[in-house]
C-alpha positions as CSV (number, residue, x, y, z in Angstrom):
1,M,77.7,55.9,84.2
2,A,80.1,54.8,81.5
3,E,80.6,54.7,77.8
4,I,81.1,51.0,76.8
5,V,83.1,50.2,73.7
6,L,83.5,46.8,72.1
7,N,86.5,46.8,69.9
8,A,87.0,43.8,67.4
9,L,85.2,41.7,70.0
10,A,84.6,38.0,69.3
11,H,84.0,34.9,71.4
12,T,84.0,31.1,70.8
13,Y,83.4,28.1,72.9
14,S,85.4,26.0,70.4
15,R,89.0,25.1,71.0
16,K,89.9,25.3,67.4
17,P,87.5,27.6,65.6
18,N,88.0,27.6,61.8
19,A,84.7,29.0,60.5
20,P,82.3,31.9,61.3
21,Q,79.7,29.5,62.6
22,D,82.2,28.3,65.3
23,Y,81.8,31.7,67.0
24,A,79.0,32.5,69.5
25,I,79.9,36.2,69.0
26,R,81.4,37.0,65.6
27,Q,83.8,39.9,65.4
28,M,82.0,43.2,66.1
29,N,82.6,46.8,67.0
30,Q,80.0,48.6,69.0
31,V,79.6,51.7,71.1
32,W,77.1,52.0,74.0
33,E,77.1,55.8,74.8
34,Q,77.1,57.0,78.4
35,G,73.6,57.3,79.7
36,G,71.9,55.6,76.8
37,A,69.0,53.1,77.0
38,Y,69.7,50.2,74.7
39,A,68.1,46.8,73.9
40,L,69.8,43.7,72.6
41,L,67.0,42.0,70.6
42,G,67.1,38.6,68.9
43,P,65.9,35.0,69.0
44,S,67.1,32.3,71.5
45,G,70.7,31.2,70.7
46,C,71.7,34.4,68.8
47,G,74.4,35.4,71.3
48,K,72.5,38.1,73.4
49,S,73.2,36.7,76.8
50,T,76.8,35.7,75.9
51,L,77.5,39.3,74.9
52,L,75.9,40.7,78.0
53,N,78.0,38.3,80.2
54,I,81.1,39.5,78.4
55,I,80.2,43.1,79.1
56,S,79.5,42.4,82.8
57,G,82.7,40.3,83.3
58,L,81.1,36.9,83.9
59,L,82.8,35.8,80.7
60,E,86.1,36.8,79.2
61,P,86.1,37.2,75.4
62,S,88.2,35.1,73.1
63,D,89.3,38.1,71.1
64,G,89.1,41.9,71.1
65,E,88.7,44.5,73.8
66,I,86.0,45.8,76.2
67,L,86.6,49.5,77.1
68,F,84.8,51.3,80.0
69,D,85.4,55.1,79.5
70,G,88.5,54.2,77.4
71,V,90.0,51.8,80.0
72,K,90.4,48.1,79.0
73,V,88.5,45.8,81.4
74,N,88.8,42.4,79.8
75,S,90.4,40.8,82.8
76,L,88.5,42.7,85.5
77,P,85.8,40.7,87.5
78,P,82.2,42.1,87.7
79,E,82.7,43.8,91.0
80,E,85.6,45.8,89.7
81,R,83.6,46.9,86.7
82,N,81.0,48.5,88.9
83,I,78.2,46.8,87.0
84,A,74.7,45.9,88.3
85,Q,73.1,43.0,86.5
86,V,69.4,41.9,86.8
87,F,68.9,38.3,85.7
88,Q,65.9,36.4,84.3
89,F,65.0,35.0,87.7
90,P,65.2,37.1,90.9
91,V,68.4,37.2,92.8
92,I,67.5,38.2,96.4
93,Y,67.9,37.0,100.0
94,D,64.7,35.3,101.0
95,T,65.4,35.6,104.8
96,M,65.9,39.4,104.6
97,T,63.3,42.0,104.5
98,V,62.7,44.0,101.3
99,F,64.4,47.0,103.0
100,D,67.5,44.9,103.8
101,N,67.7,43.5,100.3
102,L,67.7,47.0,98.8
103,A,70.1,48.3,101.4
104,F,72.6,45.4,101.0
105,P,74.6,46.8,98.1
106,L,74.9,50.2,99.9
107,R,76.0,48.6,103.2
108,N,78.7,46.7,101.3
109,M,80.0,50.1,100.1
110,K,80.0,51.4,103.7
111,T,77.4,54.0,102.8
112,P,76.3,56.1,105.9
113,A,73.0,54.9,107.4
114,H,71.1,58.1,106.7
115,L,71.9,57.9,103.0
116,I,70.9,54.3,102.9
117,Q,67.5,55.2,104.4
118,S,66.8,58.0,101.8
119,K,68.1,56.0,98.8
120,V,66.2,52.8,99.7
121,H,62.9,54.7,100.2
122,E,63.5,56.6,96.9
123,I,63.9,53.4,94.9
124,A,61.1,51.6,96.8
125,D,58.8,54.5,96.0
126,I,59.6,54.4,92.3
127,L,59.1,50.6,92.1
128,E,56.0,50.7,94.3
129,L,57.6,48.6,97.0
130,S,57.2,51.0,99.9
131,P,54.3,49.0,101.5
132,L,56.5,45.9,101.4
133,L,59.7,47.3,102.9
134,H,59.4,45.4,106.2
135,K,58.1,42.2,104.7
136,K,60.3,39.1,104.4
137,A,61.3,38.5,100.7
138,K,60.3,34.8,100.9
139,N,56.7,35.9,101.3
140,L,56.6,38.0,98.1
141,T,55.1,37.1,94.7
142,A,57.3,36.4,91.7
143,D,56.8,39.8,90.2
144,E,57.5,41.5,93.6
145,K,60.7,39.6,94.0
146,Q,61.8,40.6,90.5
147,K,61.1,44.3,91.4
148,V,63.3,43.9,94.5
149,S,66.0,42.4,92.3
150,M,65.8,45.4,90.0
151,G,65.9,47.7,92.9
152,R,69.1,46.2,94.1
153,G,70.7,47.1,90.8
154,L,69.2,50.6,90.8
155,V,69.9,51.6,94.4
156,R,73.6,52.5,93.7
157,D,74.3,56.0,92.5
158,N,77.8,55.3,91.2
159,V,77.1,52.3,89.0
160,S,78.8,52.3,85.5
161,A,75.9,50.5,83.8
162,I,72.9,48.3,84.6
163,L,72.5,45.1,82.5
164,F,69.1,43.4,82.3
165,D,69.0,39.8,81.0
166,E,65.3,39.2,80.1
167,P,64.1,40.5,83.5
168,L,60.4,40.2,82.9
169,T,60.2,36.5,82.0
170,V,58.6,35.6,85.4
171,I,56.4,38.7,85.5
172,D,52.6,38.4,85.0
173,P,51.8,39.6,81.5
174,Q,49.4,42.2,82.8
175,L,52.3,43.8,84.8
176,K,54.9,43.7,82.1
177,W,53.9,46.9,80.3
178,K,53.8,48.8,83.6
179,L,57.3,47.6,84.6
180,R,58.7,48.4,81.2
181,R,57.4,52.0,81.6
182,K,58.9,52.1,85.1
183,L,62.3,51.1,83.8
184,K,62.1,53.8,81.2
185,Q,61.0,56.3,83.8
186,I,64.0,55.3,86.0
187,H,66.4,55.7,83.1
188,D,65.1,59.2,82.2
189,Q,65.3,60.2,85.9
190,F,68.8,58.9,86.7
191,N,70.5,58.9,83.2
192,I,72.2,55.5,83.8
193,T,73.6,53.5,80.9
194,M,71.2,50.5,80.6
195,I,71.4,47.5,78.3
196,Y,68.3,45.3,78.2
197,V,68.4,41.8,76.6
198,T,65.1,40.5,75.3
199,H,63.6,38.4,72.5
200,D,60.4,40.5,72.6
201,Q,60.3,43.4,70.1
202,L,57.6,45.2,72.1
203,E,59.7,45.1,75.2
204,A,62.7,46.4,73.3
205,A,60.8,49.2,71.6
206,T,59.1,50.3,74.8
207,F,62.4,50.5,76.8
208,A,65.1,51.4,74.4
209,D,66.1,54.5,72.5
210,K,68.2,52.3,70.2
211,I,68.0,48.6,69.5
212,A,70.8,46.2,68.5
213,V,69.2,43.4,66.6
214,M,71.3,40.2,66.8
215,Y,71.4,37.3,64.4
216,E,73.8,34.4,64.4
217,G,76.3,36.1,66.7
218,Q,76.3,39.4,64.9
219,I,74.6,42.8,65.4
220,V,73.0,43.1,62.0
221,Q,71.4,46.5,62.7
222,F,71.6,49.2,65.4
223,G,69.0,51.9,65.3
224,S,65.7,53.3,66.7
225,P,62.5,51.3,66.6
226,H,61.3,53.6,63.8
227,E,64.5,52.9,61.7
228,L,64.3,49.1,62.2
229,F,60.7,49.1,61.0
230,E,60.9,51.4,58.0
231,N,64.4,50.7,56.8
232,P,65.6,47.2,57.8
233,K,69.2,46.8,56.8
234,H,69.1,43.0,56.8
235,T,66.4,40.5,55.8
236,F,66.4,39.1,59.3
237,V,65.5,42.5,60.7
238,G,62.6,42.7,58.3
239,Y,61.4,39.3,59.2
240,F,61.9,39.7,63.0
241,I,60.5,43.2,63.5
242,G,56.8,43.7,62.8
243,S,53.8,41.5,63.1
244,P,53.6,39.9,60.6
245,G,57.1,40.4,59.4
246,M,58.3,41.6,56.0
247,N,57.3,39.9,52.7
248,F,60.2,38.6,50.7
249,M,60.4,37.5,47.0
250,N,63.5,35.8,45.5
251,V,64.2,37.5,42.1
252,Q,66.6,37.3,39.2
253,L,68.3,40.2,37.6
254,E,67.8,40.4,33.8
255,E,69.0,43.6,32.0
256,Q,66.8,46.4,33.3
257,H,64.4,44.3,35.3
258,F,64.0,42.0,38.2
259,V,62.2,38.8,37.3
260,F,59.9,37.1,39.8
261,E,58.6,33.9,38.2
262,D,57.1,35.2,34.9
263,M,56.7,38.8,36.1
264,K,59.0,41.7,35.3
265,L,59.6,44.4,37.9
266,K,61.4,47.6,37.0
267,V,64.7,48.3,38.9
268,P,65.5,51.9,40.0
269,E,68.5,53.0,37.9
270,K,70.7,53.8,40.9
271,I,70.0,50.4,42.5
272,L,70.7,48.7,39.2
273,D,74.1,50.3,38.9
274,K,75.0,49.3,42.5
275,I,73.9,45.6,42.0
276,Q,75.8,45.3,38.8
277,H,79.1,46.1,40.7
278,L,78.4,43.7,43.5
279,P,79.2,40.0,43.7
280,Y,76.0,38.3,44.7
281,E,74.5,34.9,45.4
282,S,70.9,36.0,46.0
283,I,68.6,39.0,45.4
284,K,65.4,39.5,47.3
285,L,62.7,42.2,47.2
286,G,61.1,43.0,50.5
287,I,58.0,45.0,51.5
288,R,56.1,45.2,54.7
289,P,52.5,44.2,54.8
290,E,51.6,47.7,56.0
291,F,52.9,49.2,52.7
292,V,51.3,46.7,50.2
293,H,48.7,48.7,48.3
294,V,45.4,46.8,47.9
295,W,43.1,48.2,45.2
296,D,39.4,48.1,45.1
297,K,39.3,47.6,41.4
298,K,41.5,46.3,38.6
299,N,44.0,48.8,37.2
300,D,47.1,48.9,35.0
301,E,49.5,49.4,37.9
302,A,48.3,46.4,40.0
303,Y,48.8,42.7,39.9
304,E,45.9,40.3,40.2
305,V,46.2,37.9,43.1
306,D,44.2,35.1,44.7
307,V,43.0,35.9,48.2
308,I,43.6,33.0,50.5
309,D,42.6,34.2,53.9
310,S,41.7,37.3,56.0
311,E,42.4,37.5,59.7
312,D,40.4,40.0,61.8
313,L,42.6,41.5,64.5
314,G,40.2,44.1,65.7
315,T,41.6,47.4,64.5
316,Y,43.0,45.9,61.3
317,H,42.9,42.8,59.1
318,I,45.7,40.7,57.7
319,M,45.0,39.5,54.2
320,T,47.0,36.5,53.0
321,F,47.2,36.3,49.2
322,K,49.0,34.3,46.5
323,L,51.1,36.1,43.9
324,R,52.0,33.5,41.3
325,N,53.0,30.6,43.6
326,Q,54.1,32.7,46.7
327,L,52.1,33.5,49.7
328,L,52.4,37.1,50.9
329,K,50.5,39.3,53.4
330,A,48.9,42.8,53.4
331,R,47.6,44.8,56.3
332,L,44.2,46.4,55.8
333,H,42.7,49.2,57.8
334,E,39.6,48.5,59.9
335,D,37.3,50.3,57.5
336,Q,38.9,49.0,54.3
337,R,36.9,46.6,52.2
338,I,38.1,43.0,52.4
339,P,38.5,41.5,49.0
340,K,36.9,38.1,48.2
341,H,38.6,35.5,46.1
342,K,40.5,38.0,43.9
343,A,42.3,41.3,44.6
344,W,44.7,43.7,42.9
345,I,47.9,44.7,44.7
346,S,50.9,47.0,44.0
347,F,54.2,47.7,45.7
348,P,54.9,51.4,46.1
349,D,58.5,52.2,45.0
350,Q,59.4,54.0,48.2
351,W,58.6,51.0,50.3
352,L,60.0,48.2,48.1
353,K,63.4,47.2,49.4
354,V,66.2,45.4,47.5
355,Y,68.5,43.0,49.4
356,V,71.7,41.5,48.0
357,N,73.1,38.6,50.0
358,E,70.5,39.4,52.7
359,Y,71.8,43.0,53.1
360,L,69.9,46.2,52.0
361,V,71.1,48.0,48.9
362,E,70.4,51.7,49.2
363,A,70.4,54.2,46.3
364,D,71.9,57.0,48.3
365,D,74.9,54.9,49.6
366,E,78.3,56.3,48.7
């Protein structure tokens, strides 16, 4: 296992980059601690796979350093970094048996035969491949082949880290949850540094202790699934995490209030003081649908809204409503009354977030 440090790392495919958007990876500093289970989460094109390939050695960064346990490895090829990488599509030898595929990395390392036997059977048992050990790989299903591909990465004891690049893409949806749990079990059992690339927030949350959310070549937040949900540091995190994502309202600052169309919303004093000392182009208020308070009756703390739609999702409902001219969403409990035509909503102070230039402003920041 290894601690992996990215120090002022950046990468561009442009010969003459002159703007941030010319970089596939914008300058970043990041630490992946030894033995951690991490996910790189973000939409297609945000730089996830590029970053993973830089860590593995398939790509050399334009700028900055990659350190494995304090040693710079920028120019080292993948085999000298002692990295195992599992790709989106299975990488196995079709003409070999499952046993020989799993044994191949160990034989390359001149591992004694009796140790190969025990290690292959251990990994095969964990991945439920034992009944298939003597079967040719070409006769396997797509998900079985991907499990063999994963096993080839897991079979080595001395690996620095295992990198997964969307490994469940070809897996039947019914088996995805089971395999995610298997990977988590393997991590807990062997304490290997693992980095898992995905665009699926459920996969990331199931597998990882900490998630790095990527957007436009940057890691905009690094934290636990709980932190990303309850305290998104960037508007993209609020939008991307959760289903549906966070509600946002563009507001103006006027004296002691935020103004949303013709509505005045009070600003917490500590937040107001911070904003007044920041150069800003935009201010947004954000709140998750789960935290919007929907009242049964009219009251002085609530705003009257038009109910546009209600979607029944079994254990809860998603209500779409219009506040002035903006559509927003609220999540209602299964047993909560569904308003018709009109409703009254409020935004609890503890869940209403303020974003300046897309980044969260927190009252307790120093």
